[in-house]
C-alpha positions as CSV (number, residue, x, y, z in Angstrom):
1,M,-6.8,1.9,-29.1
2,Q,-7.4,3.9,-32.2
3,E,-4.7,6.3,-33.2
4,A,-4.5,9.6,-35.2
5,T,-1.3,11.4,-36.0
6,A,-0.3,15.1,-36.1
7,E,2.7,17.0,-37.4
8,K,4.4,14.0,-39.0
9,D,3.9,11.7,-36.1
10,I,5.8,13.9,-33.6
11,V,2.6,13.9,-31.6
12,K,0.0,11.0,-31.6
13,I,-3.6,11.1,-30.4
14,S,-5.2,7.9,-29.5
15,R,-8.4,7.1,-27.6
16,E,-9.5,4.7,-24.8
17,G,-13.2,5.2,-24.8
18,S,-13.9,8.7,-23.4
19,V,-10.2,9.3,-22.7
20,A,-7.8,10.9,-25.3
21,V,-4.2,10.0,-25.0
22,V,-1.6,12.5,-26.3
23,T,1.8,11.0,-26.8
24,M,5.0,12.9,-27.5
25,N,6.5,10.7,-30.2
26,D,10.2,11.6,-30.5
27,A,11.7,8.7,-28.6
28,E,15.1,9.1,-30.2
29,G,15.4,12.6,-28.9
30,G,13.9,11.8,-25.5
31,N,10.7,13.5,-26.5
32,A,12.6,16.8,-26.4
33,F,10.6,20.0,-26.0
34,S,11.5,21.4,-29.4
35,V,9.7,24.2,-31.1
36,K,8.0,21.6,-33.3
37,M,6.9,19.6,-30.3
38,R,5.5,22.8,-28.6
39,L,3.5,23.8,-31.7
40,S,2.3,20.2,-32.4
41,L,1.2,19.7,-28.8
42,T,-0.7,23.0,-28.8
43,R,-2.6,22.1,-31.9
44,A,-3.4,18.6,-30.5
45,F,-4.8,20.1,-27.2
46,Q,-6.7,22.8,-29.0
47,Q,-8.4,20.0,-31.0
48,L,-9.2,17.9,-27.9
49,F,-10.5,20.9,-25.9
50,D,-12.9,21.8,-28.6
51,V,-16.5,21.2,-27.4
52,A,-17.1,19.0,-30.5
53,D,-14.5,16.5,-29.4
54,P,-16.0,13.6,-27.5
55,S,-13.2,13.1,-25.0
56,R,-14.0,13.7,-21.4
57,A,-10.4,13.7,-20.1
58,I,-6.9,13.8,-21.6
59,V,-3.7,11.9,-20.7
60,L,-0.3,13.3,-21.7
61,T,2.6,10.9,-22.0
62,G,5.9,10.3,-23.8
63,S,6.7,7.4,-26.1
64,Q,9.0,4.6,-24.9
65,E,11.5,5.3,-22.1
66,H,11.0,9.0,-21.2
67,F,8.3,11.5,-20.6
68,C,10.3,14.6,-21.8
69,A,14.0,14.9,-21.3
70,G,14.0,18.7,-21.7
71,S,14.7,21.2,-24.5
72,E,16.0,20.2,-27.9
73,A,19.8,20.6,-27.6
74,S,20.3,21.6,-31.2
75,E,18.0,24.6,-30.7
76,L,20.3,25.8,-27.9
77,S,23.6,25.4,-29.7
78,G,25.2,27.2,-32.6
79,G,26.3,30.4,-30.8
80,L,24.3,33.5,-30.0
81,Q,20.7,33.1,-31.0
82,S,18.7,36.2,-32.1
83,A,16.3,37.6,-29.5
84,I,13.5,37.1,-32.0
85,K,14.1,33.3,-32.3
86,V,14.4,32.9,-28.5
87,R,11.2,34.9,-28.0
88,E,9.3,32.8,-30.5
89,R,10.5,29.6,-28.9
90,V,9.6,30.7,-25.4
91,S,6.3,32.1,-26.6
92,A,5.4,28.7,-28.1
93,G,6.0,27.0,-24.7
94,S,3.9,29.7,-23.0
95,A,1.0,29.2,-25.4
96,L,1.0,25.5,-24.8
97,A,1.0,25.8,-21.1
98,Q,-1.9,28.3,-21.2
99,T,-3.8,26.0,-23.5
100,I,-3.5,23.1,-21.1
101,I,-4.1,25.1,-18.0
102,K,-7.2,26.9,-19.3
103,G,-8.7,24.0,-21.2
104,G,-12.1,22.7,-20.1
105,K,-11.1,19.1,-19.6
106,P,-8.9,17.4,-16.9
107,V,-5.4,16.6,-18.1
108,I,-3.3,13.9,-16.4
109,A,0.4,13.5,-17.0
110,A,1.7,9.9,-17.1
111,I,5.5,10.2,-16.4
112,E,7.9,7.3,-17.1
113,G,11.7,7.9,-17.1
114,R,13.1,11.4,-17.4
115,C,11.0,14.5,-16.7
116,F,13.6,17.2,-16.9
117,N,13.3,21.0,-17.2
118,S,10.6,21.7,-19.7
119,G,9.2,18.2,-19.0
120,V,8.5,19.5,-15.4
121,S,6.9,22.5,-17.0
122,L,4.5,20.2,-18.9
123,A,3.8,18.1,-15.9
124,S,3.1,21.1,-13.8
125,A,0.7,22.5,-16.3
126,C,-1.4,19.3,-16.0
127,D,-4.1,19.0,-13.4
128,I,-2.8,15.6,-12.1
129,A,0.5,13.8,-12.5
130,I,1.4,10.1,-12.1
131,G,4.9,8.8,-12.0
132,S,6.8,5.8,-10.7
133,A,9.7,5.2,-8.3
134,A,11.9,4.9,-11.4
135,S,10.9,8.3,-12.8
136,E,13.5,11.1,-12.7
137,F,12.9,14.8,-12.2
138,S,15.1,17.9,-12.4
139,C,14.6,21.6,-12.8
140,A,18.2,22.6,-13.8
141,F,17.5,25.2,-16.4
142,F,20.3,27.4,-15.0
143,K,22.9,24.8,-15.9
144,A,22.3,25.7,-19.6
145,G,22.2,29.4,-18.7
146,L,18.4,29.5,-19.0
147,I,15.4,30.6,-17.0
148,A,12.5,28.2,-16.6
149,D,9.8,28.6,-19.3
150,A,6.5,27.1,-20.5
151,G,4.7,28.6,-17.4
152,L,6.8,26.9,-14.8
153,L,7.6,30.0,-12.8
154,W,3.8,30.2,-12.2
155,T,2.7,26.6,-12.2
156,L,5.5,25.2,-9.9
157,P,4.8,27.5,-7.0
158,Q,1.1,26.9,-7.5
159,K,1.6,23.1,-7.3
160,I,4.2,22.7,-4.5
161,G,4.5,26.1,-2.8
162,H,6.9,29.0,-3.3
163,G,9.5,27.8,-0.8
164,K,9.8,24.3,-2.4
165,A,9.7,25.8,-5.9
166,R,12.6,28.2,-5.1
167,A,14.7,25.3,-3.7
168,L,14.1,23.1,-6.8
169,L,14.9,25.8,-9.3
170,L,18.0,26.9,-7.5
171,S,19.4,23.5,-6.7
172,G,19.0,21.7,-10.0
173,E,19.0,18.4,-8.2
174,T,17.8,15.2,-9.8
175,F,15.4,13.2,-7.7
176,G,13.0,10.2,-8.1
177,G,9.3,9.6,-8.0
178,E,9.0,9.1,-4.2
179,K,10.5,12.5,-3.5
180,A,8.3,14.0,-6.3
181,V,5.2,12.7,-4.4
182,Q,6.5,14.2,-1.1
183,L,7.0,17.5,-2.8
184,G,3.6,17.4,-4.4
185,L,5.0,17.6,-7.9
186,I,3.2,14.3,-8.8
187,N,0.1,13.0,-7.1
188,H,0.3,9.3,-7.4
189,L,2.9,6.5,-7.9
190,A,2.4,3.6,-10.2
191,E,4.6,0.5,-10.8
192,P,7.3,1.3,-13.4
193,G,5.9,0.8,-16.9
194,R,2.3,1.2,-15.7
195,C,1.9,5.0,-15.3
196,L,-0.1,5.3,-18.5
197,E,-2.4,2.5,-17.5
198,K,-3.0,4.1,-14.1
199,A,-3.5,7.5,-15.7
200,I,-6.1,6.2,-18.2
201,A,-8.0,4.4,-15.4
202,L,-8.0,7.7,-13.3
203,A,-9.1,9.7,-16.4
204,K,-12.1,7.4,-16.9
205,T,-13.4,8.3,-13.4
206,F,-14.2,11.8,-14.8
207,D,-17.1,10.3,-16.7
208,A,-19.0,10.5,-13.5
209,I,-18.7,14.3,-13.4
210,P,-20.7,16.6,-15.6
211,P,-18.4,18.1,-18.3
212,A,-19.7,21.7,-17.8
213,T,-19.0,21.5,-14.1
214,L,-15.5,20.3,-14.7
215,A,-14.8,23.0,-17.2
216,L,-16.0,25.8,-15.0
217,L,-14.2,24.3,-12.0
218,K,-10.9,24.4,-13.9
219,S,-11.7,28.0,-14.9
220,C,-12.2,28.9,-11.2
221,M,-8.9,27.3,-10.2
222,V,-7.1,29.4,-12.9
223,H,-8.9,32.7,-12.6
224,A,-9.6,32.8,-8.8
225,G,-8.3,36.1,-7.5
226,A,-5.8,36.8,-4.8
227,S,-8.5,37.8,-2.4
228,I,-11.3,35.8,-0.8
229,A,-13.8,38.3,-2.2
230,D,-12.7,37.7,-5.8
231,T,-12.8,34.0,-5.4
232,E,-16.3,34.1,-3.8
233,R,-17.5,36.2,-6.7
234,L,-16.6,33.4,-9.1
235,E,-18.6,31.0,-7.0
236,V,-21.6,33.3,-6.9
237,D,-21.4,33.9,-10.7
238,L,-20.8,30.4,-11.9
239,N,-23.0,28.2,-9.7
240,P,-26.2,29.6,-11.2
241,I,-24.9,28.7,-14.7
242,V,-24.3,25.0,-13.9
243,R,-27.6,24.8,-12.2
244,Q,-29.3,25.4,-15.6
245,T,-27.6,22.5,-17.3
246,A,-29.3,19.2,-18.2
247,D,-26.5,17.4,-16.5
248,H,-27.3,19.0,-13.2
249,K,-30.9,17.9,-13.5
250,E,-29.7,14.4,-14.3
251,A,-27.5,14.3,-11.3
252,V,-30.3,15.3,-9.0
253,N,-32.7,12.8,-10.6
254,A,-30.2,10.0,-10.4
255,F,-29.6,10.7,-6.7
256,L,-33.3,10.7,-5.9
257,E,-33.9,7.5,-8.0
258,K,-30.8,5.8,-6.5
259,R,-29.1,5.1,-9.9
260,S,-25.9,6.1,-11.6
261,P,-26.2,9.3,-13.6
262,V,-25.6,9.5,-17.4
263,F,-24.1,12.8,-18.3
264,T,-24.2,14.2,-21.9
265,G,-22.4,17.4,-21.5
266,K,-25.6,19.5,-22.1
C-alpha cells in the first residue's frame, strides 16, 4: 500500500489499486475531530474527488484503536470561547461534511473502536459504513453542552429516520455495532480488526460501475427534492447525460458480447 501524507501526518492517504484510503492519524488523541483534523480531511477529500485523481472509491478510517472519539477536548476548555472561534470550528466541520456528501465517488467508513459524537457525524456523511460488534457509538453532544455539528442534524435523520435520530440525540446512550446495524447507522458488520479489510473489498466492487453514473447518482441522492415531481425531474435531466458517455456504450457492448465491461470514466 503506497502512502502519502497531509498536514504533518494528521491525515494519511494510501492506495489499494483503485481505492484511496484516508486515515485519521492522531491515535494518541483518539483521532479527535479537531479543527486541524477537519481542515486536513477536507483538503484530502477535495484532492481525491478531483476528476484527475485515479481513485474510484474512498475508504475513511482511523488509525489504531479508534475511528474518532469525538471533538478535541482542549478546544472546548479554557472558559468562554468567542463566538467567532466557535463559528469557525463548526463551519470547518460543515464544509467537510458537504465535501464528502457532494463528492462524486462513493465513500465507505471503516469503524473500529469508538465512534463518538463528531465521529458519528463523519460516519453519517459517508455513503456506507462498516463496523464490528466491538465498535462503540454515541451521540452525546449535549453532555458537553453542545449541539450536534458536521451535518449530523441532516445526515442522521436521512440515514436512520427522524424518530430514531431524535432518540439517539436525546438519550446520549453508548451502544455497540449490532445495535448500530439494527438502527441503520452502519450497513455491515466485520470481525473486530477487519473493518478496513472489508471496506476496501467493498470499495473495489465499484470498479464495475461507470464513474459518471456513480457521480450523478450521488448528486441525485443529495439534491432530490421533497416532492416526487422534483425527483423525477432529476431523473429526466440526468439520464440523457449518462447515455452519451463512452462507459454507457461500453456497458451495452459488454452485455451484448457476454464479457465484463472495462470502464474508463469517459
